[in-house]
Structures are given as structure tokens and as C-alpha cells.
N, C-alpha and C positions, 0 to 999 in steps of 0.2 A: 138609344128611341129608335130611331128612322136606321137604315142601312142607307149610306152612301153609296152610288156607284161609283165606279173605280175614277179618282181623281185623273187629271190628267199631268203629268209631271214632266214638264222643259227639259228640266233639272242641267240645263245648259243645251243641250240638244246634239244629236249626234254630227252634227257638222263643226260646230262650234266647239266641241269638246276636243276633237283631234287638236283643233286651235289652241285652246288651252292649256291642256295637258302636253306639247309638244312630242307626244308618242303616237304612233302609227293605231290602225284597227287592231285589237288585238293584245297590243302591252299593255301589261298592267304596272308600272313602275310607282315609286313610291310619289301620293300624293294625286293620281289621276284619280280623276272626276266618273264612275260611271252612268252615265245617262241612264240604262236601262233598272237603278237601282229601287227596289220597294224606298216610298217614302218613309219608311218607319224603319229602313238601313241606311238610308243615303250616306256615305262618306266616311261607312264603317271603315274604322283600320285599326290595330297597334298601336300601342303608345308610349312613351316612355314615363312610368311609374315617378311622381312625386316628383316632378319639374316642369319650370316653364312660366310666361307668363304670355297672357291676352289683356289685349283691348279692346275693348266694344266700343263701335261707333253708334252712339243713339242721337236723336232730332231735336226729344225735349226732358228738360229738366223737370225732376221729382219736384210736384206742387204738394203733395202729401204724402205719408209715409204709411197709413193704412188706404191697402189695395183694394180692401172692400165696400170702397165708398166712390160715388161717381166723380168726384175729384181727382179719385187715387187709382182707377181704376184707367190708367192708359197706359198702351203697350209696353213704351221705354220704361216706365215707373215698375210696372209688373213684373217685365225681363230682368232687372237689377234686385229687386224685394221678396220674390218669388224664390230667389236661392237661400231666403230665412226663412221663410214661412213654409211649413211641412201641408199634406194637404193627403187625404183617405186616396183620392183617385187621380190620374192621370190621363190625360186625353195624350193618344198618340198624333204623330203627324201627318197619317193617312185619315183623320177627322172621322174614324171611321168604327174608333176602339178605343176604351179605357185599361188601363192597369193597374191593380193594385198595387199599393205603394207597399214592399215590403220591406223597406228600412223601416218605414212605421206601423205597422199594422201586420198582425199575423192571420188575421182572418175576420171580413165583412161578407155578411150573406143572409139572404133570405130565410126566415125558418118556418113562416107560415104565413099565408093569402087571407083578404076578405077577415079584418083588414090585413097590410103590409107590414110582417114584423123582422127587422133586421137585427141580427147581432154584431158586433165588433168585437173586436179582442186588439192591443198595443202591444207593441211587442215589448219585451224588458227590458232590453237596448236603450228603446229610447229615451232620449232626455234633452231638457233645455241646455245653453249654454252656462247658465250655472247649476248646471246638476241634477236641478230638479226633474224627477221623472214627467213625462210627457202622461196626464193620467185624462180620465173622462172628465176630469174638470175642466179641461180645453175645451172640448168639444160639448160639454153644456154653457160655457162662455160665447161659446158662435155661435149656438141655437136659442138663447135669448134675447142676443143681440138682433137675430135674425124673424124674432117674432114679436108684433105690434101689438099682441095683447100683454106681451113682458115688458118689451121697451120702447114705447110707442113711439120716440122721437130719438130714436137712433138710426143713423142716417147711412143704412146699408143699401147697395145698388143690387142687389137680389136678394131678395125674401124667398125664394121660388125652392119649396119644401118645407121648411120648415115652419109655416102656420098650417103644414100640415100633420103636423105630428100631435098624436094627442099624448101621449108621455115618455120621457125622457128616462130610462132608471138604472144607475150605476149600482155597479159589485161593490161591496164592502172597502173592498181595494183600490178598485179603481182604476183598474188594468182592463176592466171590459166593461160592457154597458149596450145596453138596448135599448131601440127604439121603434115606440109603437104606433102607427100611424093612425086618422082616424077612420081609414078608408082604404081602398088600395091605390096605390102610386106609382103608378108606370115607370117613371126616373128617378126611380131610388136610390140608382146610384148619384143623383146630382148634391144630392146633401152635400157630403164632406167631398166634394169634388175639387172647392176653394180654399184658401188659405184659412189656418186655425192660428190661434194666438196664446199666449201664456196667461191663463186666471190668475194664477198667484202674482203676477205682476201688476196685470189687468186691475185688480180686486186695492189695489195700494194707490190707484190715482182716481176715486171716486164711485160713483155706483155708473149701473151698463152705461149711460148716456153720455156719458163726464169722460169717461176711460175710453171709450170706442169714437164718440167724434171730437174731442178734445187730444187728449194725451195719445192716441195712436196715432193718430195725423201729424200732431205737431211734433212728437217727439223725434227723434232718430233712435230707431232702436240699437242697444249696446247689447242685445240680444241675440238669438238664434236657434231656430228647429231644425236647421238644412245645415246642407253639407258647408255652407262659407257664412262668416259675419264679418259684417261692416270694421274696416279699419282705416279710412279718412274717410271726408268729406266736404268738396268746396264748393256752397251753394250756385247754382248755375254752371259750373265745369266740368266735375268731376265725382264719380265715386269709387273709392276702391275695398274691395274683398281683399278677404283673407282667409285661409283653413279654419272650419268649428273647429278647436280642439276637441270638442264632447263630438263631434258626428260619429255618429253611430253604424253609419254605413260602410258600406266599401272605402277606403281613403282614397281624398282625392289626389288625381294628378297636377293639377296647375296650382300653383301657388301664390298667385296675386291677379285676380281678374278686377280689370278696371273699365266702368263704363262712363266711358267719355262724351260731354255733349257737341257736337255739332249742328248748330240748328240753322245753318242753310243746308239742306237735302243735297243741292248742286256740291256741294265740297265732298260728298262720302266717298267718291268714286277718288277724287284725288287724295284722301288722307290715308285710301286704301293701298294705292299705288305708290306713296313713300313712306308707306310702315306706319303710322302714324297710330292708323288703329289695326284690326286683324281679322274684324268680323264686325257686318252691320245689315241692317235689316231696313235697306232704305223703300221708303216710299215709291212706287212705281213713278218715274218721271218719264216723258220722253224722252228715248233713243239710250236708254240706260242700259237694256242689256249689249247693246253696242258697244257701249263704254267699258264695259264690265270687260266686254269680250276682247279689246284692245289691251287690256292688262295682262295678258299672258305673261308676258317678258316679267310681270312683279309678281309672278306667283301664284296671281289671285282669280280664284275659281269662284261661279256662280249658278244657283240650284233656283230654277222659275216653276212655278206648280199654279193651276187654279187654286185659290186661296176660299175661304168661307168670309172673310171682311168683305163688308161691301158699304163701298161711298152711297150717299144718299142726302137733299136737303131734309133739314130737319128744321121747321118754322115755329117761332115763337105765337102760341097762338092767346098767351095775352097781350097782344100786340093789339090796339083798338081797329088796325084794319085787318086782318088777319087775323079776328076772330070770325069774321064772315068768310063762309066756307065758299062762297060764289066768287070772292076773291082768289081764294085759296085756288081752288077749280082751276081760273081763267088762268091763273100766271103758269100752273103745271101742265094746262092744255096747248096755252103756245108757243112752251120749249119744248124741243126737237132733242128726247134723247139718243135717238142712232145719231144725229148731228155729233152730240154735245160728246157720247163714247167714241167715236171716227175722231174727234179732233182732240181726245186725250189719253185714256188707255189704249184707245185702239193703236195708236201710234209705236205702242209698245206690244199689243197684241191684237191683233187686228184680227183675230178668232172671238173674241169678248163682243158678246149682244147685249141689252140693254134687261136688265134685270126688273122682274113682274112682283115680284114678291118680298114682305118684307120679315117673315117666319122662314120660309123655307125655301132653300136656297139653289143653283142648278141642278147641281148632282145631287141633289138628294131626290128619293122616292116622296112620291106625290106632290112635287112641283109643279105649280100651276100661275099661268100669269094673272092677274088681277087688277094691273091698271088697262087695258086694255077695254073692259067694260067701261067704266069710264074715259076713254080714249087720252087719258093722260100722255104725256111727253109724245105727242104725233106734228108739236110744229104747227097745229092748226090756228092761227091767229087772228080768223074770220070766227069761226067756232067760240072761240076764247071771248072774244064781242060783243056775241052773241049772249053767253052766260051772264056775262055783265049788266047789258042791257035788258034784260028780263030781269036781272035784279034791281033794278032802278038806278043804274050808272048812269052817268050821261059824259062829253067830252067838252072839255072849253081848249078849243083849239087841238091840242095834241097831249093836254092833261086831262088825266081820269077825273071827275069830280064822284065823290060819293053822294048818295041821294037824301045827306043833311047838309049838300050844298056847297062842302069845303073839298080843297082837292085833295086828292092823295098826299100823303110827303114824302120824304126821302126816307127809303130804306134800306138796310143796310144788310149782304150777304157777310157772314163770317168765315173763314179760312186759318188756319195753322201761320204762321209765318216761318215762308220757307218751303211751303209748299207748290211748287208751280201748278203742278194738274188742278187742287181747290182751286187756288186764282182763276184758274181757265174757267174751273166751272163755275166760279161767281160770277164772271164776266158774259160767259154765253145766258146765266140766267138774270142777269142784267139788262142785257138786248131783247131777252125773253117780254122783261117789263116795259122796258123804252116802246116796247110794238102796241104796247097797251096802256101807255101813258101813266105808267105808274114807274117811279124814280129807284133804283135800287144800284148801291154804291159797295164796292167790294172794300172790307177792310180786314186786317190781320189782328190775332189774338196768340200772345204767346203763353194761353190755356186753356184749351179747349174746353178741358174740363169745368172750369171756374167758369167758363162763359155759359159752355150749355146749363149750367146750376144756376146763374145769374149772381156767382160768390165776388165776392171783393168790389159790390158796384159795378160789376158787368152788365152787359145787354146784348141783344142782339134781334132780329127779327127774322133772317136766313142762317143758317151754319153748312156750310158745306163739313159731313162730318162721318164718318163710318160703324158700323156696329160687326159686330163677331157673331155666325150661325154657328153651330153647334150640332153634334150628333145626337141630342137630346133635344128635340125638337120640341117637348111642349114644356119645358119646366124653363129653356131658352127664350121661352117666348111671352112665360110670366112678368120677364122686366118691362112688359109694356101695357099694363094693365093698372088699373086705377093705384095710385098713391105709389107706385113701383122705383128707386132710383132712375131708372130709365126714363121716366114717363115724366115729363117736365108739367107737361098742362093739360093732357087728353085723357077726357072722361068719357065711357063708352060700357054700358050695361054687355050689347051684346060680344064686346071682343073679351071683357071681363069673363063671363059668361062660357064661349066657347074655351076661351084656355084651360076656366077650372076643368070645363066637362072631357079635355082633352088628358090633364093632370089625371085624373080618375079612371079612366080608360084601363078598360081590363087587356088590353091588345096593341102592339105599336100600331098597326095601320087605324084604329079605331079614333087613336090618338091624333094622327094624322088628319085623319077626314074633318076632327073638330077645331085643330089648329087652323085647318084649310078654312075655317067656316069665322073664326077668328081674325085670320089675317085680310080676308075679304071686308071684313067689316072696318079696319084697321084702316087699308086704304082709301075708302071710301071717306073717310073723317079728312083725307089730305091732310094731314100733319106730317107725315113719313112720305116722301115719295122715293123711293129707290132706284140707283142708278144702274150700277152694274158691279158685277164679284172685282174686287183686284185681283191682279196676279199676287202673288208671294213668290218675294224674291228672300235670297241672302247672300249677302257675300260674303268671303272666308280666302284666309290665305291657307294655302294646300298643303302647308306644315302641318297643320292640325288636322286631326282627325275627330269623326263624333259628333262635328259642327250641323245641323241641318235643320231646314226649316220645320216650323209646328203652328201652324195658323189655326189655332184653337184658342182656348182659356188658359193652358198650359204655356204656350210662348217659346222662346227661340231657347230658356236656357232650362227646359223642363228636365234633361238629361246632364247638366253640368259636371256632374261629377264626376262625368264618362268621357270628356274634353279633356284634349292631350299635345303633344306633340309625336308624332312621327317619328320614329326611330331612324337615324340619320339626318334629318332634318337641322 
């Protein structure tokens, strides 16, 4: 959609590189991490074919097997399960490009415009693990569960593009298909840049909603359309993969890949150093780069780059207190984002600045700070109190009293258990609330996805959560429109219309302008407050080649079939 400016890659950093590799400048011994390498080729190298086992440390257990739902679209779960679920387009680590999955497809291209028409051809070698050919039925299934007119109760997190489809036409042999949009669609590659599922299996488990919402979410897949298939699973402990015997791409190298749950992020470096795990994408924590740098003797390297994930506070607009925009504005006016950034991520990377946009990231063309117009995040307590007074609030001692005469009750700020940075974020928010007489308590959750969707009886008032940016800015923004999977409570016609205008734009430049209009309206709703962009960190044993960060929807395992053990390791 838009071109990203070059991402700055610390990739260990030149000084730390020498310490970690044990080599002098210019040496190129086995396992040496090159700081100057492109994000798309970082840690590239030859591997031993068909041998090796790797354990990946993750901090969150799998709560849903369906990575296309809000509950299942969790970074750790997607890293594991996207090794089973194929996709047409693969986001590359630079966050700037997509590549066609040539294992799955032979062709995907626009054949005409006004409206946009795209033709797809599936590789004749592509099959599911039961031997059934991957066909147009599988793509049509994803289209159907993604379109509210066809399946209004399907709980998919991102319908972007699919509701703009006018016709889906499959060839008689189902080896190819054509998609005709209702109008021009600027981000047409977004349509199948996410996982597809086996329609022939889904049909055996009820209608669209039943198969997608229940069967696919609750049932561990015994099938695969990717390079690996599940070998074993211990709930809350680990998930182990083995090579898919029906894999239609180049043979994989690793013969066993285990995703091991280590819920306390602080234990990740210890697990790396003692060999319990080989790879991890730890949440940025204070002193983490220094800690990882100290693991040189354990042959551990790491890569750090500016990521597309951004931290935020998300508000529950169904809460009686937070329904009042004056309260929301006041709390976020009293909050000092510069102080929050300095006390949290700033201790990892002092160059990180507060983020002023929800839909466009710092490194993307068209970025504008929309929070400054409302003066959000400036730590202005007196200004915040003025907002509340003007809205009819008063104080009884230090307690804030609502216009109805009742004191503001205890509110909660939910964060993922074991995530120290988010704990600190919630505590800083609590301090800002206390200055206004609004009590906010930090509480933990073991499943942020379930909490944000208020599943299993969970709820929240504020949540410290991350969202992922994308080079496909228009369609990525679609998730914030009314009724979408990531829009939990907000309704705003200006947001909806702005994003619709962006999607239908005839050029990327027009799309960015329209997205910024919608973004400004969403910031004004004070439903989500962007905080900062997370540094992306990947730590790995240096005997492994081709493991690298990918801070896009494709994730860490986007190229897992290329992972392997370096010769001589």
C-alpha cells in the first residue's frame, strides 16, 4: 500500500556484534551475525539438510486454534500455527514488501481495473496433508466466512477486502479462480495474505459459522497445508511439530520444532542460556539487550529493529464511566506519554518516541501526529481537571464525583501476566488517574485476546495491548471500522467512511490521505491511545541459520522451512 522508509536495524549493533560473535571486524566464522545485513537476509546461511531439532520459547499458551479470530490472532499462537496454514502472499521482514508464495501459487495478478479483477492459479503440487488437492474451494471458504452478507455471525478479526468482492468465479477444475471487486481496490494483495483452511474438512463440521467459530477454534488440527504438522500437544506446556509428509515445497531441514510456553518473560534469557530453548521473540523488557549481550558464551545472538507493533491503551467503552468522552480525554490528558516511554521502552532504546497515530507508523510515508491536537499524553493534570469540571464533575476531597452524584468507582487496567513493561504502563496510568481522583488498579490476564473480547466472563476497563501495523495501510485500518474484529465497542461514521475512501482510492497517495482523515477521527474518539512502537527483538542460538525477525502478520516462522543447523555446528 505505502512504501516504508528504511527500517533502522540495530541487529545487535556493531559493538555488541564483536562481543557476541567472538570475532574481530571482518571475520566471517560460522554463526557470526552481520549487523549490516538487510532485514530480509539477516542471519542467512547454509544449513545441514534434513537434520536438527529446535525449541522456540513463547510466553502465551494457545487459547484458540483459529488464528483468524480475535482470540486466536495472538503473536505466539500465530507463529506456531501458521506453519500449518498456507497463504498466498507473505509479508517480508522489511515490512515493505510482499512475495507470492510460489509453493502454493503459480500466479496471482491484476488483469483489469475499474473495477479491479484478479486472477489466481494454484500450484498443481499443492495438497493438504490428507492428500486432497488445495483448490478454489478453500479460497472460497475464507471469502464466505469473511463476508457478513454470507456469514453475519462468523467471528473473523479482519474482513478487509472480502466484503468488497462482487464475484468469486472458480474454474471447472478448481485449479484457478477469478475475483472481481465491486470497484477499484488499492490493497488487493491483502485479500489472501492471511491463512486459508481446508474447505473439505470444514464442511464436515456444520455450516460456515459453526465450522469457523467453534470447530476450527476448539479443535486441534490433525491436518496441515504447510511445511509442518502437529505431532503432539500438552495444553499450557508445549506444542511439537514434525515435517508434513505431504509438503509440496522444498524439503524442510528441521525434523522437530517445539513451541514451549515460558509464561514469565524474565525467564526467557535464562532458558536461552541453559539450552532449554533455542529461539525466542521476547517482549522488550528493561535491560533485555544487555542481558542478551551477556549470553555470548552460550552462543546466543540477537537482532533488534524498529518494529511495526505499537503499544497502546484500549478502553472498554461499554463501561458506564468510560462512556463519557470527557473522562477518557481527562485521563489521557493527565497521562505523560513521554515519561511513560522513558520509564519503559526508553530503557531499552532511548531513541523511541511516543507514537501519535493509530493507523500509520513512524517509518511510513504520511505519518502525522494526531494526538497533539487534543493535547493527549502531555501530563497536564490541571488541564485534565478543567475538562472534568466543564463536563459537570466535582471532587469530594480527592475522590472524583460524577454528575449523578456518585463517586467514580474502582477501574482496572489489564495486562498480560509476566509482562513487566505493560505492568509499568498500567501503574503509570494508575498514577495519572489518582491525580484526578479516579482509582485504577493494575490486574493480570493469561489471555489478552479473551479479555479484550470479554470471552469466558472476562472484562476490563483499560487494557495495555499491542496492535500490528502493516505496509497495506488501508486494509489494515479496516479492522477499526464498526463491527470489525478489532473494534470492540467504537462506532464512528467518519472513521468508517474515511477508511472506505482509502480502500477505494486509485493511488497509494490518495489512500494515505484518506487513512489520515480516518485516523484523526479515531484518535478524537479517545478509544485507543497509541503509546510507542515496540523494538522488535529476536534471540537465537547462533548455530541456527535463517532465523530472523519478521514484525508483520507473517511473523517469526514465515520462512521456517529454511531454518536449519549450520554445517559444523
